[in-house]
N, C-alpha and C positions, 0 to 999 in steps of 0.2 A: 596660719602657720607655714612654712613654704614647705614644697615635695620634699619628705627626706630618701637621702640618698640609699640608706641600708638601713637595717635593722637586725637585732637578734632574733632568732628561733630556733626552739626545740627540736633537736634532730634524734633520731633513734635510727639505727645501724645495727643488723647480724651480719656478722661475717663468715664468711665459710668454714674460716678456721673454728667455727663455734662459740662465740663471743658476743655478747649484745654489747653496744656501747651508746651511750645518753649522752649529749654536749650541747652547748648552744655555739651557734655559728652564727656569724655576721653575714647575711644575704642580701642582696640586693633590692631594693622595692622598685618594681617597674613604672617607668611613667603613665598613668592611666590614658587609657584610649577613650576614644567619643563618649561611651555610655557607662565608663567605670568611674569606679572612687576609692580613695585612700583612707582607710580606716584605721587610727588609732587602737590598739586591741586594748581595752583596759578592764577586762573580766573575760574569761573562759574558763568554764568547770571540768574537774576529771571525772567525767563519769565512767561508769565500768566499759561501758563499749569503747572509752580511748584507748582502755589498756592494753587491748589486744595487740594495738600498733605499738601502743609505746614501750611496753614490757614484754611482750610476746609471753612465752611458755617458761620465762626464767622465774627462778626461787629469790625475792628480793632478798632473803637472808642472806643468800650467795654473793651480793653485790658489795663490790669494792669501790671506793673514789679516790681520786688524786686530783691535783691541784685545789683552787680554791675560788668563790665568787664566781665570775662568770668564765672564767678556764678551769673551770671542775670539769671530771669528763669521771662516769658513772660506769664501770662492766659488770658484765655477770653471764657466767658461762651456761651454754645454751646444751641441751642433752642431744647427742647424735641424733636418735631418733627424732625429734623435734625439727630439727634442720632439714629431714626429706620434706616434711611438711612444709617448710618454709621457702623452698625451693626457689619460688618466683621472687623473693624479696633479697635474696643473700648478695652483699656487697653492694646495696642501694641506701644512700642516706634518705630517710624518709619524715615527712613531718608528720607531725602529730595533733590532734586537736581536734573534735567533730564540731563545736557550736563557740559563739563566742556574742560578744556585744563591745559598741566603743563607738568614738567620735569620728566624725566623716572630716577630715582634714585635706584632701585636695580633690577634685574629680576632673574627669574630661571635659570638651567643651560643649557636650549634646545638654539640652533643658534640662532633663531628667536627672542629671548626674549634679549640674551645677546647684539644684534649687536642694541637694540634701547637703552642701557646706556648713558646718555646725552643729546637724541635726546627731542625736544619738541612736543607732540604728543597731539591731540585731543580725547575726549573722550566722549560715550553716553551707558547710562545702569544705571543713580539713585546712589543716597548716594553722589554726588558732592559735596556739602559743606560740606565740611570735610578738613581736612590737607593733609590727604594720601590717595588712592586709589588703590586696586591691581585689576586688570583687566588679561583677556587673553592677550596677545599681537596681536593675529589676529583679536582683535577687535577695535583697536584704529586706528586712521588716525595719519601717522604721518604729519607733518607738513614740508612746503618747509623752505629751510634754511632761515633766516633772517625774519621769521615769529613770531610775539612773541604770547604768550600764551592768553592776551587777542583779539588779532586778531584772533585766531583761536578757542575760547572759542564760539562761538555761530555758529560753521559751520556743525551743522547739524538739529537741531529743524527749525527754521525759513528757512534757506536754503532749505531743502528739500521737506518743506512743500513748499513755494512757484512753486518749480519747479514739485510736487506732483499737483498742479492745475491745472497746465497746461497741464500733461500728464494725468491727469483724463479727462480734457475738450477734448483732441483728442481721448481716446481710446472709451469714451461714445458719440462719435458723433456730437459735437457742433463746431462750428468756431470761437467764443469771447466767453469773462468770464467777470463777476462782482465780485469786490471785495471790500468788508464792511472794516472801522477800518484802509483806506486805505492809511493812513500816518503815519502808524506805521514802524518800521526796516522791517518787511516783506513784508508790502504793498510796503516800497522803492525797495526792492528787485523784487519785481513782477512786479513793472513797466520797471524795467531795462529790465529783462528776456523777457519779451512783445514785447518790443521795439527792442531787439536783435533777435527776433525769430519770427518778424512781426506777430503777435498776438494782436489783438485789444483788449483793456480790460476799463473796463468804473470802475471808482477806486469812491466811496461813501465816504465822508469824513462828519466830523462833525462841522466844523468852518473854516472862508474864510480863516485863517492861516494856516490850512493844507491845504488846496486847493493850494494855492500859494507855497507850499513847494513841492507839486508836480507836478504842472504846471511847477517850476521851476528846476525838473529835467528831462522836457519833456514828463510830463503827458499830453493825447491828450484829453480826456474825464473826466472832473472832475465833481460829482455833490456834492454836500452842503445839507444834511439832515435836517439841522436848517435853509435853506432859506425856504422863502415863494414860492418859484416855483420850491420846490425839486422835485414833483411829475410830473410835465412837464417837466423839466430838463432832468431828466431818462429817460422817454419815448424818448424824442428824442437822448439821446445817445444809446439807445438800438436798436432803429429803424435804427441810423448811424451804428453800430457796427455788429447788427444781436445777440447780444450776448444772451444765452437761459440757461445759465448755472452761477448759486453764489454760491461764498462760506463768507459766514457771521459770522465773532468774534463776532460779540454781541450776539445771542441767543434770549435775551428776548425783548419783546413788538413789535412793528408792522412793523418792516423794513423788514424781511421777506416774509410777506403778500405783502408789498408794492411793493417789488421787481417782486414778481409773478403778480400784477397787471399791474404794468408796462409793464413787457415784456409780456401779453396779450395783451394789448393796442397797444405797435408795431406791434405785430404778425397781431393783425386784420386788419391793416391799406393796408393790402395785400388780404385780403379777398376776393372774388369776389362775395359771397352769405352769407346770415345769416343763420348761424347756431345755436341754442339752446342750444348746449353745449360747448360752446366756438370753438376757435383755435382748430386747432388738431396738430399745434405747441407743441413739449414738451418741456416743463420750468422746471427746477430742481433746487434747492436751498439746499445746504450743510451745515450746521452748524457744525462750527470747533471749534467753542469759546465758552463763555461764560462772555463776560466784561459785561452785562446786565443779571442776574438767574432772573428775574421777568416772567412770564409765556409769550410763544411766541403765540402772538394774530395772526389770519388770518381771513380778512372778505372777504369769499367768492365769489371775482368777478374776476376770473382769468379762468372761464372755468374749465373742467374735465381733461385737459391734462399736467397735473403736477406733482412734486414730491416734498418730503421734508423729509431731513434725514440727517443723523451724517454723519462728513468725518472726520476720525482719519489715522495720518502719519502711526501709527505702520502697521494696517491694509490692507493700501497700498503698502506700501514696501514688506510684502510677497505677496501680488497680484502680482507685478513685477519682484518678485525671487531675486534672488543673484546678476545676472549678468546684470539686471535692476537697481537695487539698486546702484552696482557700478561703473556704469556710471554716475548715478546724481552726485556720490559722487567724481569724479573724476574732472566731470565739477565746483563745487564746489571749488576744491583744486584752478583750474585754476584761478578763478576770485572771488579768496578770499578778494582780497585786492580791489577788484571793484565792480563788482555788487551784491558781498555778502557780504560787510564789513557793522558791526554792529557799534552803535555808543552806546554810554551810555553816563548819564549826573552824575553817581557820580559812584568811586569805594569805596566799605567800606571793613571791614573784617568781620570774622565771630561773634564777639563780637556785631561788628555795627548792624547786621541784626536784633537784637535784642532789638536795641535802638526804643523806642517807635514813634521819628519823623521819623527815617529812614522806622521804617515798616507801618507807615502810609501812607509815601508817597509811598512806590512800590507797596503797596494792593492794588492802586486804578487804576492799570493796565492802567494807562495814557499814550497817545501816546507821548514821547517825554522826558519821567521819568524813562527808565530803568533803572537797578542798577546792576552792577557786583560785584559779593563777591572777594575778594582776599584775601585766607587762612592764608598765607604767612605774610599777616601783621598782626604786633604784634608777631609772631613766633620768638621764641628764638633759637639761631642758627643757 
């Protein structure tokens, strides 16, 4: 295939007037420089981390659409208080999509780029909700022969985040960990990693169905936050595992504080004398997601030896450096169809991503409703 002159790209625009606009725009595809490649994007997931840029703070229920097909435009109001927080992106059309995979169809003259023509590669770097993406050849991950774009589309964000949680636990001196929203694709990967590595894991889910799913793949400690005995169950699991670090995908509400409270209760079981400042065991909760955008509520019932902070993949990878990152990437490649396999409920085109029915489903960030965009669907030629 010759180098394409242009391609469709999904763009998100927040206007100063207080309106979000989603649309497909035809954008030029630059000629690749010496060490660059042109990738025909064939699979790109809609992750919760993508929705912050794509939809911002809008309520999907308020969205309306005009036009049809590639000419469809979705709009939704943005609250005035949220506009102030988004000042840096106002009136700037932005491309979305963190990761994806596809086929290399053109390359610059450098040998390292030319040898990739025809190969299926995985990509990280933004602007993936597009028909074509130009990247440095050195920045992509060449997928093993026989691996489809759909199988490789999610091999960065979720797998490296799950591995990063275990590595952070080790680096900070903890011996077991807690994970919330644990029935997600990422959560299922973490269960498999911890089983393989001999790491004790406490999984927090929100329904009996999700608990059954995790026990079915071998999870030992699963606590349902919707169950009446949740706090007691969580304390028992923490006492059994010794988990003192948690990664919370929920963010808002009481869950982070509940985890710290139960960690304190578990740690206090081994105390030999009363301490008015609480247990000396250090307890850490990292918030890495925002499934609930409400305020984070803490009821101070867990002493003074604790921490609450944010955790993001990119700063973690910078901390461990190129060699550490490459080690994790190679593990992902080896286990791409087992430990790190992702599951999707629906494959949609770029135009389908603007369909209001689809948008309102993937915007919920619900476990078991992960969507995959295939920009090649409906593409002419």
